[in-house]
mmCIF file of the protein (N, C-alpha, C, O) and its ligand, coordinates in Angstrom:
data_MODEL
# 
_entry.id   MODEL 
# 
loop_
_entity.id 
_entity.type 
_entity.pdbx_number_of_molecules 
1 polymer     1 
2 non-polymer 1 
# 
_entity_poly.entity_id                      1 
_entity_poly.type                           'polypeptide(L)' 
_entity_poly.nstd_linkage                   no 
_entity_poly.nstd_monomer                   no 
_entity_poly.pdbx_seq_one_letter_code       MMDPVCGMEVKETSAYKTMYKGKMYYFCSPHCKTAFEKDPESYLKGGPRGMPHGH 
_entity_poly.pdbx_seq_one_letter_code_can   MMDPVCGMEVKETSAYKTMYKGKMYYFCSPHCKTAFEKDPESYLKGGPRGMPHGH 
_entity_poly.pdbx_strand_id                 A 
# 
loop_
_entity_poly_seq.entity_id 
_entity_poly_seq.num 
_entity_poly_seq.mon_id 
_entity_poly_seq.hetero 
1 1  MET n 
1 2  MET n 
1 3  ASP n 
1 4  PRO n 
1 5  VAL n 
1 6  CYS n 
1 7  GLY n 
1 8  MET n 
1 9  GLU n 
1 10 VAL n 
1 11 LYS n 
1 12 GLU n 
1 13 THR n 
1 14 SER n 
1 15 ALA n 
1 16 TYR n 
1 17 LYS n 
1 18 THR n 
1 19 MET n 
1 20 TYR n 
1 21 LYS n 
1 22 GLY n 
1 23 LYS n 
1 24 MET n 
1 25 TYR n 
1 26 TYR n 
1 27 PHE n 
1 28 CYS n 
1 29 SER n 
1 30 PRO n 
1 31 HIS n 
1 32 CYS n 
1 33 LYS n 
1 34 THR n 
1 35 ALA n 
1 36 PHE n 
1 37 GLU n 
1 38 LYS n 
1 39 ASP n 
1 40 PRO n 
1 41 GLU n 
1 42 SER n 
1 43 TYR n 
1 44 LEU n 
1 45 LYS n 
1 46 GLY n 
1 47 GLY n 
1 48 PRO n 
1 49 ARG n 
1 50 GLY n 
1 51 MET n 
1 52 PRO n 
1 53 HIS n 
1 54 GLY n 
1 55 HIS n 
# 
loop_
_struct_asym.id 
_struct_asym.entity_id 
A 1 
B 2 
# 
loop_
_chem_comp.id 
_chem_comp.type 
_chem_comp.mon_nstd_flag 
ALA 'L-peptide linking' y 
ARG 'L-peptide linking' y 
ASP 'L-peptide linking' y 
CYS 'L-peptide linking' y 
GLU 'L-peptide linking' y 
GLY 'peptide linking'   y 
HIS 'L-peptide linking' y 
LEU 'L-peptide linking' y 
LYS 'L-peptide linking' y 
MET 'L-peptide linking' y 
PHE 'L-peptide linking' y 
PRO 'L-peptide linking' y 
SER 'L-peptide linking' y 
THR 'L-peptide linking' y 
TYR 'L-peptide linking' y 
VAL 'L-peptide linking' y 
ZN  non-polymer         . 
# 
_pdbx_entity_nonpoly.entity_id   2 
_pdbx_entity_nonpoly.name        ? 
_pdbx_entity_nonpoly.comp_id     ZN 
# 
_pdbx_nonpoly_scheme.asym_id         B 
_pdbx_nonpoly_scheme.entity_id       2 
_pdbx_nonpoly_scheme.mon_id          ZN 
_pdbx_nonpoly_scheme.ndb_seq_num     1 
_pdbx_nonpoly_scheme.pdb_seq_num     101 
_pdbx_nonpoly_scheme.auth_seq_num    101 
_pdbx_nonpoly_scheme.pdb_mon_id      ZN 
_pdbx_nonpoly_scheme.auth_mon_id     ZN 
_pdbx_nonpoly_scheme.pdb_strand_id   A 
_pdbx_nonpoly_scheme.pdb_ins_code    . 
# 
loop_
_atom_site.group_PDB 
_atom_site.id 
_atom_site.type_symbol 
_atom_site.label_atom_id 
_atom_site.label_alt_id 
_atom_site.label_comp_id 
_atom_site.label_asym_id 
_atom_site.label_entity_id 
_atom_site.label_seq_id 
_atom_site.pdbx_PDB_ins_code 
_atom_site.Cartn_x 
_atom_site.Cartn_y 
_atom_site.Cartn_z 
_atom_site.occupancy 
_atom_site.B_iso_or_equiv 
_atom_site.pdbx_formal_charge 
_atom_site.auth_seq_id 
_atom_site.auth_comp_id 
_atom_site.auth_asym_id 
_atom_site.auth_atom_id 
_atom_site.pdbx_PDB_model_num 
ATOM   1   N  N  . MET A 1 1  ? 4.388   4.295   8.481  1.00 0.00 ? 1   MET A N  1 
ATOM   2   C  CA . MET A 1 1  ? 3.312   4.150   7.529  1.00 0.00 ? 1   MET A CA 1 
ATOM   3   C  C  . MET A 1 1  ? 2.187   3.226   8.073  1.00 0.00 ? 1   MET A C  1 
ATOM   4   O  O  . MET A 1 1  ? 2.510   2.333   8.855  1.00 0.00 ? 1   MET A O  1 
ATOM   5   N  N  . MET A 1 2  ? 0.879   3.382   7.709  1.00 0.00 ? 2   MET A N  1 
ATOM   6   C  CA . MET A 1 2  ? -0.149  2.551   8.138  1.00 0.00 ? 2   MET A CA 1 
ATOM   7   C  C  . MET A 1 2  ? -0.863  1.945   6.892  1.00 0.00 ? 2   MET A C  1 
ATOM   8   O  O  . MET A 1 2  ? -1.275  2.608   5.940  1.00 0.00 ? 2   MET A O  1 
ATOM   9   N  N  . ASP A 1 3  ? -0.950  0.625   7.027  1.00 0.00 ? 3   ASP A N  1 
ATOM   10  C  CA . ASP A 1 3  ? -1.751  -0.090  6.053  1.00 0.00 ? 3   ASP A CA 1 
ATOM   11  C  C  . ASP A 1 3  ? -3.110  0.500   6.083  1.00 0.00 ? 3   ASP A C  1 
ATOM   12  O  O  . ASP A 1 3  ? -3.755  0.456   7.131  1.00 0.00 ? 3   ASP A O  1 
ATOM   13  N  N  . PRO A 1 4  ? -3.618  1.075   4.964  1.00 0.00 ? 4   PRO A N  1 
ATOM   14  C  CA . PRO A 1 4  ? -4.997  1.678   4.880  1.00 0.00 ? 4   PRO A CA 1 
ATOM   15  C  C  . PRO A 1 4  ? -6.126  0.678   4.881  1.00 0.00 ? 4   PRO A C  1 
ATOM   16  O  O  . PRO A 1 4  ? -7.305  1.007   5.012  1.00 0.00 ? 4   PRO A O  1 
ATOM   17  N  N  . VAL A 1 5  ? -5.716  -0.518  4.733  1.00 0.00 ? 5   VAL A N  1 
ATOM   18  C  CA . VAL A 1 5  ? -6.814  -1.540  4.716  1.00 0.00 ? 5   VAL A CA 1 
ATOM   19  C  C  . VAL A 1 5  ? -7.139  -2.079  6.119  1.00 0.00 ? 5   VAL A C  1 
ATOM   20  O  O  . VAL A 1 5  ? -8.290  -2.142  6.551  1.00 0.00 ? 5   VAL A O  1 
ATOM   21  N  N  . CYS A 1 6  ? -5.982  -2.486  6.839  1.00 0.00 ? 6   CYS A N  1 
ATOM   22  C  CA . CYS A 1 6  ? -6.263  -3.091  8.127  1.00 0.00 ? 6   CYS A CA 1 
ATOM   23  C  C  . CYS A 1 6  ? -5.826  -2.249  9.294  1.00 0.00 ? 6   CYS A C  1 
ATOM   24  O  O  . CYS A 1 6  ? -6.100  -2.588  10.445 1.00 0.00 ? 6   CYS A O  1 
ATOM   25  N  N  . GLY A 1 7  ? -5.130  -1.127  9.009  1.00 0.00 ? 7   GLY A N  1 
ATOM   26  C  CA . GLY A 1 7  ? -4.582  -0.291  10.061 1.00 0.00 ? 7   GLY A CA 1 
ATOM   27  C  C  . GLY A 1 7  ? -3.361  -0.699  10.697 1.00 0.00 ? 7   GLY A C  1 
ATOM   28  O  O  . GLY A 1 7  ? -2.893  -0.014  11.607 1.00 0.00 ? 7   GLY A O  1 
ATOM   29  N  N  . MET A 1 8  ? -2.810  -1.734  10.310 1.00 0.00 ? 8   MET A N  1 
ATOM   30  C  CA . MET A 1 8  ? -1.528  -2.266  10.922 1.00 0.00 ? 8   MET A CA 1 
ATOM   31  C  C  . MET A 1 8  ? -0.387  -1.450  10.550 1.00 0.00 ? 8   MET A C  1 
ATOM   32  O  O  . MET A 1 8  ? -0.353  -0.950  9.425  1.00 0.00 ? 8   MET A O  1 
ATOM   33  N  N  . GLU A 1 9  ? 0.585   -1.260  11.417 1.00 0.00 ? 9   GLU A N  1 
ATOM   34  C  CA . GLU A 1 9  ? 1.819   -0.532  11.131 1.00 0.00 ? 9   GLU A CA 1 
ATOM   35  C  C  . GLU A 1 9  ? 2.675   -1.295  10.149 1.00 0.00 ? 9   GLU A C  1 
ATOM   36  O  O  . GLU A 1 9  ? 2.937   -2.480  10.354 1.00 0.00 ? 9   GLU A O  1 
ATOM   37  N  N  . VAL A 1 10 ? 3.123   -0.637  9.073  1.00 0.00 ? 10  VAL A N  1 
ATOM   38  C  CA . VAL A 1 10 ? 4.043   -1.324  8.070  1.00 0.00 ? 10  VAL A CA 1 
ATOM   39  C  C  . VAL A 1 10 ? 5.245   -0.395  7.811  1.00 0.00 ? 10  VAL A C  1 
ATOM   40  O  O  . VAL A 1 10 ? 5.162   0.829   7.912  1.00 0.00 ? 10  VAL A O  1 
ATOM   41  N  N  . LYS A 1 11 ? 6.322   -1.032  7.486  1.00 0.00 ? 11  LYS A N  1 
ATOM   42  C  CA . LYS A 1 11 ? 7.504   -0.312  7.193  1.00 0.00 ? 11  LYS A CA 1 
ATOM   43  C  C  . LYS A 1 11 ? 7.546   0.158   5.766  1.00 0.00 ? 11  LYS A C  1 
ATOM   44  O  O  . LYS A 1 11 ? 7.002   -0.535  4.906  1.00 0.00 ? 11  LYS A O  1 
ATOM   45  N  N  . GLU A 1 12 ? 8.145   1.271   5.446  1.00 0.00 ? 12  GLU A N  1 
ATOM   46  C  CA . GLU A 1 12 ? 8.227   1.737   4.022  1.00 0.00 ? 12  GLU A CA 1 
ATOM   47  C  C  . GLU A 1 12 ? 9.008   0.817   3.157  1.00 0.00 ? 12  GLU A C  1 
ATOM   48  O  O  . GLU A 1 12 ? 9.003   0.994   1.939  1.00 0.00 ? 12  GLU A O  1 
ATOM   49  N  N  . THR A 1 13 ? 9.718   -0.211  3.730  1.00 0.00 ? 13  THR A N  1 
ATOM   50  C  CA . THR A 1 13 ? 10.406  -1.158  2.971  1.00 0.00 ? 13  THR A CA 1 
ATOM   51  C  C  . THR A 1 13 ? 9.532   -2.349  2.641  1.00 0.00 ? 13  THR A C  1 
ATOM   52  O  O  . THR A 1 13 ? 9.994   -3.325  2.051  1.00 0.00 ? 13  THR A O  1 
ATOM   53  N  N  . SER A 1 14 ? 8.278   -2.269  3.019  1.00 0.00 ? 14  SER A N  1 
ATOM   54  C  CA . SER A 1 14 ? 7.275   -3.356  2.706  1.00 0.00 ? 14  SER A CA 1 
ATOM   55  C  C  . SER A 1 14 ? 7.330   -3.615  1.212  1.00 0.00 ? 14  SER A C  1 
ATOM   56  O  O  . SER A 1 14 ? 7.402   -2.678  0.417  1.00 0.00 ? 14  SER A O  1 
ATOM   57  N  N  . ALA A 1 15 ? 7.296   -4.914  0.820  1.00 0.00 ? 15  ALA A N  1 
ATOM   58  C  CA . ALA A 1 15 ? 7.284   -5.273  -0.499 1.00 0.00 ? 15  ALA A CA 1 
ATOM   59  C  C  . ALA A 1 15 ? 5.915   -5.101  -1.131 1.00 0.00 ? 15  ALA A C  1 
ATOM   60  O  O  . ALA A 1 15 ? 5.798   -5.197  -2.353 1.00 0.00 ? 15  ALA A O  1 
ATOM   61  N  N  . TYR A 1 16 ? 4.876   -4.852  -0.346 1.00 0.00 ? 16  TYR A N  1 
ATOM   62  C  CA . TYR A 1 16 ? 3.596   -4.701  -0.803 1.00 0.00 ? 16  TYR A CA 1 
ATOM   63  C  C  . TYR A 1 16 ? 3.166   -3.228  -0.842 1.00 0.00 ? 16  TYR A C  1 
ATOM   64  O  O  . TYR A 1 16 ? 2.777   -2.698  0.199  1.00 0.00 ? 16  TYR A O  1 
ATOM   65  N  N  . LYS A 1 17 ? 3.212   -2.593  -1.909 1.00 0.00 ? 17  LYS A N  1 
ATOM   66  C  CA . LYS A 1 17 ? 2.849   -1.214  -1.956 1.00 0.00 ? 17  LYS A CA 1 
ATOM   67  C  C  . LYS A 1 17 ? 2.278   -0.910  -3.353 1.00 0.00 ? 17  LYS A C  1 
ATOM   68  O  O  . LYS A 1 17 ? 2.555   -1.631  -4.312 1.00 0.00 ? 17  LYS A O  1 
ATOM   69  N  N  . THR A 1 18 ? 1.418   0.246   -3.464 1.00 0.00 ? 18  THR A N  1 
ATOM   70  C  CA . THR A 1 18 ? 0.870   0.529   -4.690 1.00 0.00 ? 18  THR A CA 1 
ATOM   71  C  C  . THR A 1 18 ? 0.740   2.089   -4.692 1.00 0.00 ? 18  THR A C  1 
ATOM   72  O  O  . THR A 1 18 ? 0.659   2.718   -3.637 1.00 0.00 ? 18  THR A O  1 
ATOM   73  N  N  . MET A 1 19 ? 0.723   2.706   -5.963 1.00 0.00 ? 19  MET A N  1 
ATOM   74  C  CA . MET A 1 19 ? 0.659   4.084   -6.104 1.00 0.00 ? 19  MET A CA 1 
ATOM   75  C  C  . MET A 1 19 ? -0.835  4.337   -6.508 1.00 0.00 ? 19  MET A C  1 
ATOM   76  O  O  . MET A 1 19 ? -1.382  3.730   -7.429 1.00 0.00 ? 19  MET A O  1 
ATOM   77  N  N  . TYR A 1 20 ? -1.424  5.262   -5.758 1.00 0.00 ? 20  TYR A N  1 
ATOM   78  C  CA . TYR A 1 20 ? -2.743  5.641   -6.091 1.00 0.00 ? 20  TYR A CA 1 
ATOM   79  C  C  . TYR A 1 20 ? -2.934  7.154   -5.978 1.00 0.00 ? 20  TYR A C  1 
ATOM   80  O  O  . TYR A 1 20 ? -2.712  7.732   -4.914 1.00 0.00 ? 20  TYR A O  1 
ATOM   81  N  N  . LYS A 1 21 ? -3.347  7.797   -7.083 1.00 0.00 ? 21  LYS A N  1 
ATOM   82  C  CA . LYS A 1 21 ? -3.526  9.248   -7.189 1.00 0.00 ? 21  LYS A CA 1 
ATOM   83  C  C  . LYS A 1 21 ? -2.199  10.017  -6.678 1.00 0.00 ? 21  LYS A C  1 
ATOM   84  O  O  . LYS A 1 21 ? -2.250  11.007  -5.948 1.00 0.00 ? 21  LYS A O  1 
ATOM   85  N  N  . GLY A 1 22 ? -1.076  9.469   -7.127 1.00 0.00 ? 22  GLY A N  1 
ATOM   86  C  CA . GLY A 1 22 ? 0.186   10.160  -6.898 1.00 0.00 ? 22  GLY A CA 1 
ATOM   87  C  C  . GLY A 1 22 ? 0.770   9.925   -5.542 1.00 0.00 ? 22  GLY A C  1 
ATOM   88  O  O  . GLY A 1 22 ? 1.816   10.473  -5.194 1.00 0.00 ? 22  GLY A O  1 
ATOM   89  N  N  . LYS A 1 23 ? 0.096   9.113   -4.782 1.00 0.00 ? 23  LYS A N  1 
ATOM   90  C  CA . LYS A 1 23 ? 0.558   8.810   -3.363 1.00 0.00 ? 23  LYS A CA 1 
ATOM   91  C  C  . LYS A 1 23 ? 0.825   7.297   -3.216 1.00 0.00 ? 23  LYS A C  1 
ATOM   92  O  O  . LYS A 1 23 ? 0.105   6.458   -3.756 1.00 0.00 ? 23  LYS A O  1 
ATOM   93  N  N  . MET A 1 24 ? 1.918   6.988   -2.441 1.00 0.00 ? 24  MET A N  1 
ATOM   94  C  CA . MET A 1 24 ? 2.298   5.577   -2.302 1.00 0.00 ? 24  MET A CA 1 
ATOM   95  C  C  . MET A 1 24 ? 1.658   5.046   -0.959 1.00 0.00 ? 24  MET A C  1 
ATOM   96  O  O  . MET A 1 24 ? 1.713   5.678   0.096  1.00 0.00 ? 24  MET A O  1 
ATOM   97  N  N  . TYR A 1 25 ? 1.052   3.831   -1.108 1.00 0.00 ? 25  TYR A N  1 
ATOM   98  C  CA . TYR A 1 25 ? 0.399   3.240   0.067  1.00 0.00 ? 25  TYR A CA 1 
ATOM   99  C  C  . TYR A 1 25 ? 1.068   1.867   0.217  1.00 0.00 ? 25  TYR A C  1 
ATOM   100 O  O  . TYR A 1 25 ? 1.376   1.143   -0.730 1.00 0.00 ? 25  TYR A O  1 
ATOM   101 N  N  . TYR A 1 26 ? 1.261   1.586   1.545  1.00 0.00 ? 26  TYR A N  1 
ATOM   102 C  CA . TYR A 1 26 ? 1.992   0.295   1.934  1.00 0.00 ? 26  TYR A CA 1 
ATOM   103 C  C  . TYR A 1 26 ? 1.032   -0.604  2.623  1.00 0.00 ? 26  TYR A C  1 
ATOM   104 O  O  . TYR A 1 26 ? 0.068   -0.216  3.282  1.00 0.00 ? 26  TYR A O  1 
ATOM   105 N  N  . PHE A 1 27 ? 1.377   -1.844  2.414  1.00 0.00 ? 27  PHE A N  1 
ATOM   106 C  CA . PHE A 1 27 ? 0.429   -2.962  2.981  1.00 0.00 ? 27  PHE A CA 1 
ATOM   107 C  C  . PHE A 1 27 ? 1.328   -3.983  3.726  1.00 0.00 ? 27  PHE A C  1 
ATOM   108 O  O  . PHE A 1 27 ? 2.527   -4.144  3.498  1.00 0.00 ? 27  PHE A O  1 
ATOM   109 N  N  . CYS A 1 28 ? 0.585   -4.654  4.652  1.00 0.00 ? 28  CYS A N  1 
ATOM   110 C  CA . CYS A 1 28 ? 1.320   -5.760  5.446  1.00 0.00 ? 28  CYS A CA 1 
ATOM   111 C  C  . CYS A 1 28 ? 1.287   -7.107  4.587  1.00 0.00 ? 28  CYS A C  1 
ATOM   112 O  O  . CYS A 1 28 ? 2.040   -8.029  4.901  1.00 0.00 ? 28  CYS A O  1 
ATOM   113 N  N  . SER A 1 29 ? 0.518   -7.206  3.633  1.00 0.00 ? 29  SER A N  1 
ATOM   114 C  CA . SER A 1 29 ? 0.339   -8.529  2.902  1.00 0.00 ? 29  SER A CA 1 
ATOM   115 C  C  . SER A 1 29 ? -0.211  -8.280  1.534  1.00 0.00 ? 29  SER A C  1 
ATOM   116 O  O  . SER A 1 29 ? -0.814  -7.234  1.295  1.00 0.00 ? 29  SER A O  1 
ATOM   117 N  N  . PRO A 1 30 ? -0.024  -9.213  0.620  1.00 0.00 ? 30  PRO A N  1 
ATOM   118 C  CA . PRO A 1 30 ? -0.640  -9.170  -0.702 1.00 0.00 ? 30  PRO A CA 1 
ATOM   119 C  C  . PRO A 1 30 ? -2.170  -9.065  -0.644 1.00 0.00 ? 30  PRO A C  1 
ATOM   120 O  O  . PRO A 1 30 ? -2.827  -8.526  -1.534 1.00 0.00 ? 30  PRO A O  1 
ATOM   121 N  N  . HIS A 1 31 ? -2.685  -9.605  0.441  1.00 0.00 ? 31  HIS A N  1 
ATOM   122 C  CA . HIS A 1 31 ? -4.178  -9.719  0.591  1.00 0.00 ? 31  HIS A CA 1 
ATOM   123 C  C  . HIS A 1 31 ? -4.669  -8.224  0.673  1.00 0.00 ? 31  HIS A C  1 
ATOM   124 O  O  . HIS A 1 31 ? -5.583  -7.826  -0.050 1.00 0.00 ? 31  HIS A O  1 
ATOM   125 N  N  . CYS A 1 32 ? -4.047  -7.439  1.552  1.00 0.00 ? 32  CYS A N  1 
ATOM   126 C  CA . CYS A 1 32 ? -4.437  -6.068  1.860  1.00 0.00 ? 32  CYS A CA 1 
ATOM   127 C  C  . CYS A 1 32 ? -4.300  -5.226  0.557  1.00 0.00 ? 32  CYS A C  1 
ATOM   128 O  O  . CYS A 1 32 ? -5.196  -4.481  0.160  1.00 0.00 ? 32  CYS A O  1 
ATOM   129 N  N  . LYS A 1 33 ? -3.066  -5.408  -0.101 1.00 0.00 ? 33  LYS A N  1 
ATOM   130 C  CA . LYS A 1 33 ? -2.885  -4.685  -1.336 1.00 0.00 ? 33  LYS A CA 1 
ATOM   131 C  C  . LYS A 1 33 ? -3.950  -4.932  -2.337 1.00 0.00 ? 33  LYS A C  1 
ATOM   132 O  O  . LYS A 1 33 ? -4.479  -3.985  -2.920 1.00 0.00 ? 33  LYS A O  1 
ATOM   133 N  N  . THR A 1 34 ? -4.301  -6.207  -2.570 1.00 0.00 ? 34  THR A N  1 
ATOM   134 C  CA . THR A 1 34 ? -5.366  -6.561  -3.561 1.00 0.00 ? 34  THR A CA 1 
ATOM   135 C  C  . THR A 1 34 ? -6.704  -6.005  -3.116 1.00 0.00 ? 34  THR A C  1 
ATOM   136 O  O  . THR A 1 34 ? -7.529  -5.668  -3.966 1.00 0.00 ? 34  THR A O  1 
ATOM   137 N  N  . ALA A 1 35 ? -6.957  -5.895  -1.806 1.00 0.00 ? 35  ALA A N  1 
ATOM   138 C  CA . ALA A 1 35 ? -8.314  -5.445  -1.290 1.00 0.00 ? 35  ALA A CA 1 
ATOM   139 C  C  . ALA A 1 35 ? -8.250  -3.897  -1.582 1.00 0.00 ? 35  ALA A C  1 
ATOM   140 O  O  . ALA A 1 35 ? -9.256  -3.362  -2.048 1.00 0.00 ? 35  ALA A O  1 
ATOM   141 N  N  . PHE A 1 36 ? -7.150  -3.173  -1.337 1.00 0.00 ? 36  PHE A N  1 
ATOM   142 C  CA . PHE A 1 36 ? -7.091  -1.749  -1.637 1.00 0.00 ? 36  PHE A CA 1 
ATOM   143 C  C  . PHE A 1 36 ? -7.152  -1.441  -3.037 1.00 0.00 ? 36  PHE A C  1 
ATOM   144 O  O  . PHE A 1 36 ? -7.784  -0.446  -3.391 1.00 0.00 ? 36  PHE A O  1 
ATOM   145 N  N  . GLU A 1 37 ? -6.539  -2.216  -3.926 1.00 0.00 ? 37  GLU A N  1 
ATOM   146 C  CA . GLU A 1 37 ? -6.605  -1.965  -5.332 1.00 0.00 ? 37  GLU A CA 1 
ATOM   147 C  C  . GLU A 1 37 ? -8.056  -2.220  -5.971 1.00 0.00 ? 37  GLU A C  1 
ATOM   148 O  O  . GLU A 1 37 ? -8.417  -1.671  -7.012 1.00 0.00 ? 37  GLU A O  1 
ATOM   149 N  N  . LYS A 1 38 ? -8.790  -3.048  -5.287 1.00 0.00 ? 38  LYS A N  1 
ATOM   150 C  CA . LYS A 1 38 ? -10.135 -3.317  -5.785 1.00 0.00 ? 38  LYS A CA 1 
ATOM   151 C  C  . LYS A 1 38 ? -11.017 -2.120  -5.469 1.00 0.00 ? 38  LYS A C  1 
ATOM   152 O  O  . LYS A 1 38 ? -11.862 -1.765  -6.291 1.00 0.00 ? 38  LYS A O  1 
ATOM   153 N  N  . ASP A 1 39 ? -10.871 -1.534  -4.411 1.00 0.00 ? 39  ASP A N  1 
ATOM   154 C  CA . ASP A 1 39 ? -11.743 -0.380  -3.947 1.00 0.00 ? 39  ASP A CA 1 
ATOM   155 C  C  . ASP A 1 39 ? -11.072 0.607   -3.091 1.00 0.00 ? 39  ASP A C  1 
ATOM   156 O  O  . ASP A 1 39 ? -11.460 0.785   -1.936 1.00 0.00 ? 39  ASP A O  1 
ATOM   157 N  N  . PRO A 1 40 ? -10.030 1.296   -3.621 1.00 0.00 ? 40  PRO A N  1 
ATOM   158 C  CA . PRO A 1 40 ? -9.277  2.310   -2.874 1.00 0.00 ? 40  PRO A CA 1 
ATOM   159 C  C  . PRO A 1 40 ? -10.080 3.363   -2.185 1.00 0.00 ? 40  PRO A C  1 
ATOM   160 O  O  . PRO A 1 40 ? -9.822  3.649   -1.016 1.00 0.00 ? 40  PRO A O  1 
ATOM   161 N  N  . GLU A 1 41 ? -11.045 3.958   -2.846 1.00 0.00 ? 41  GLU A N  1 
ATOM   162 C  CA . GLU A 1 41 ? -11.874 4.978   -2.305 1.00 0.00 ? 41  GLU A CA 1 
ATOM   163 C  C  . GLU A 1 41 ? -12.575 4.635   -1.037 1.00 0.00 ? 41  GLU A C  1 
ATOM   164 O  O  . GLU A 1 41 ? -12.745 5.462   -0.142 1.00 0.00 ? 41  GLU A O  1 
ATOM   165 N  N  . SER A 1 42 ? -12.981 3.390   -0.977 1.00 0.00 ? 42  SER A N  1 
ATOM   166 C  CA . SER A 1 42 ? -13.709 2.800   0.271  1.00 0.00 ? 42  SER A CA 1 
ATOM   167 C  C  . SER A 1 42 ? -12.804 2.902   1.396  1.00 0.00 ? 42  SER A C  1 
ATOM   168 O  O  . SER A 1 42 ? -13.226 3.336   2.467  1.00 0.00 ? 42  SER A O  1 
ATOM   169 N  N  . TYR A 1 43 ? -11.574 2.535   1.252  1.00 0.00 ? 43  TYR A N  1 
ATOM   170 C  CA . TYR A 1 43 ? -10.598 2.466   2.360  1.00 0.00 ? 43  TYR A CA 1 
ATOM   171 C  C  . TYR A 1 43 ? -10.172 3.855   2.727  1.00 0.00 ? 43  TYR A C  1 
ATOM   172 O  O  . TYR A 1 43 ? -10.005 4.149   3.911  1.00 0.00 ? 43  TYR A O  1 
ATOM   173 N  N  . LEU A 1 44 ? -9.985  4.743   1.741  1.00 0.00 ? 44  LEU A N  1 
ATOM   174 C  CA . LEU A 1 44 ? -9.504  6.048   1.936  1.00 0.00 ? 44  LEU A CA 1 
ATOM   175 C  C  . LEU A 1 44 ? -10.508 6.924   2.600  1.00 0.00 ? 44  LEU A C  1 
ATOM   176 O  O  . LEU A 1 44 ? -10.147 7.831   3.350  1.00 0.00 ? 44  LEU A O  1 
ATOM   177 N  N  . LYS A 1 45 ? -11.783 6.671   2.339  1.00 0.00 ? 45  LYS A N  1 
ATOM   178 C  CA . LYS A 1 45 ? -12.837 7.512   2.984  1.00 0.00 ? 45  LYS A CA 1 
ATOM   179 C  C  . LYS A 1 45 ? -13.319 6.820   4.200  1.00 0.00 ? 45  LYS A C  1 
ATOM   180 O  O  . LYS A 1 45 ? -13.667 7.497   5.168  1.00 0.00 ? 45  LYS A O  1 
ATOM   181 N  N  . GLY A 1 46 ? -13.370 5.510   4.234  1.00 0.00 ? 46  GLY A N  1 
ATOM   182 C  CA . GLY A 1 46 ? -13.991 4.863   5.373  1.00 0.00 ? 46  GLY A CA 1 
ATOM   183 C  C  . GLY A 1 46 ? -12.961 4.498   6.443  1.00 0.00 ? 46  GLY A C  1 
ATOM   184 O  O  . GLY A 1 46 ? -13.330 4.175   7.572  1.00 0.00 ? 46  GLY A O  1 
ATOM   185 N  N  . GLY A 1 47 ? -11.689 4.547   6.101  1.00 0.00 ? 47  GLY A N  1 
ATOM   186 C  CA . GLY A 1 47 ? -10.633 4.252   7.127  1.00 0.00 ? 47  GLY A CA 1 
ATOM   187 C  C  . GLY A 1 47 ? -10.390 2.691   7.113  1.00 0.00 ? 47  GLY A C  1 
ATOM   188 O  O  . GLY A 1 47 ? -11.095 1.928   6.453  1.00 0.00 ? 47  GLY A O  1 
ATOM   189 N  N  . PRO A 1 48 ? -9.381  2.301   7.862  1.00 0.00 ? 48  PRO A N  1 
ATOM   190 C  CA . PRO A 1 48 ? -9.062  0.959   7.902  1.00 0.00 ? 48  PRO A CA 1 
ATOM   191 C  C  . PRO A 1 48 ? -10.140 0.065   8.576  1.00 0.00 ? 48  PRO A C  1 
ATOM   192 O  O  . PRO A 1 48 ? -10.909 0.565   9.398  1.00 0.00 ? 48  PRO A O  1 
ATOM   193 N  N  . ARG A 1 49 ? -10.204 -1.160  8.264  1.00 0.00 ? 49  ARG A N  1 
ATOM   194 C  CA . ARG A 1 49 ? -11.208 -2.012  8.904  1.00 0.00 ? 49  ARG A CA 1 
ATOM   195 C  C  . ARG A 1 49 ? -10.613 -3.331  9.116  1.00 0.00 ? 49  ARG A C  1 
ATOM   196 O  O  . ARG A 1 49 ? -9.677  -3.686  8.400  1.00 0.00 ? 49  ARG A O  1 
ATOM   197 N  N  . GLY A 1 50 ? -11.091 -4.113  10.068 1.00 0.00 ? 50  GLY A N  1 
ATOM   198 C  CA . GLY A 1 50 ? -10.513 -5.339  10.412 1.00 0.00 ? 50  GLY A CA 1 
ATOM   199 C  C  . GLY A 1 50 ? -10.660 -6.374  9.211  1.00 0.00 ? 50  GLY A C  1 
ATOM   200 O  O  . GLY A 1 50 ? -11.725 -6.473  8.601  1.00 0.00 ? 50  GLY A O  1 
ATOM   201 N  N  . MET A 1 51 ? -9.616  -7.089  8.922  1.00 0.00 ? 51  MET A N  1 
ATOM   202 C  CA . MET A 1 51 ? -9.652  -8.046  7.863  1.00 0.00 ? 51  MET A CA 1 
ATOM   203 C  C  . MET A 1 51 ? -9.754  -9.490  8.391  1.00 0.00 ? 51  MET A C  1 
ATOM   204 O  O  . MET A 1 51 ? -9.243  -9.767  9.476  1.00 0.00 ? 51  MET A O  1 
ATOM   205 N  N  . PRO A 1 52 ? -10.333 -10.326 7.734  1.00 0.00 ? 52  PRO A N  1 
ATOM   206 C  CA . PRO A 1 52 ? -10.541 -11.670 8.249  1.00 0.00 ? 52  PRO A CA 1 
ATOM   207 C  C  . PRO A 1 52 ? -9.293  -12.528 8.246  1.00 0.00 ? 52  PRO A C  1 
ATOM   208 O  O  . PRO A 1 52 ? -9.303  -13.598 8.854  1.00 0.00 ? 52  PRO A O  1 
ATOM   209 N  N  . HIS A 1 53 ? -8.199  -12.105 7.581  1.00 0.00 ? 53  HIS A N  1 
ATOM   210 C  CA . HIS A 1 53 ? -6.958  -12.898 7.592  1.00 0.00 ? 53  HIS A CA 1 
ATOM   211 C  C  . HIS A 1 53 ? -6.268  -12.705 8.855  1.00 0.00 ? 53  HIS A C  1 
ATOM   212 O  O  . HIS A 1 53 ? -5.262  -13.386 9.050  1.00 0.00 ? 53  HIS A O  1 
ATOM   213 N  N  . GLY A 1 54 ? -6.687  -11.806 9.827  1.00 0.00 ? 54  GLY A N  1 
ATOM   214 C  CA . GLY A 1 54 ? -6.183  -11.819 11.170 1.00 0.00 ? 54  GLY A CA 1 
ATOM   215 C  C  . GLY A 1 54 ? -4.703  -11.489 11.426 1.00 0.00 ? 54  GLY A C  1 
ATOM   216 O  O  . GLY A 1 54 ? -3.793  -12.260 11.120 1.00 0.00 ? 54  GLY A O  1 
ATOM   217 N  N  . HIS A 1 55 ? -4.519  -10.255 12.028 1.00 0.00 ? 55  HIS A N  1 
ATOM   218 C  CA . HIS A 1 55 ? -3.191  -10.000 12.536 1.00 0.00 ? 55  HIS A CA 1 
ATOM   219 C  C  . HIS A 1 55 ? -3.312  -8.964  13.595 1.00 0.00 ? 55  HIS A C  1 
ATOM   220 O  O  . HIS A 1 55 ? -2.309  -8.569  14.189 1.00 0.00 ? 55  HIS A O  1 
HETATM 221 ZN ZN . ZN  B 2 .  ? -2.979  -5.351  6.269  1.00 0.00 2 101 ZN  A ZN 1 
# 
């Protein structure tokens, strides 16, 4: 799975995930999850982008 926010590879066992439009998305951190939930369309259309929290 790919974190749609930062593009980092994440396991499906990640504790950070959210359901959006019937699909599950996984995140590397609560920061990315929150960012996605705030503006999911932006990440789904624009693709992952670098995040300032750095990884
Ligand atoms: Zn991330």
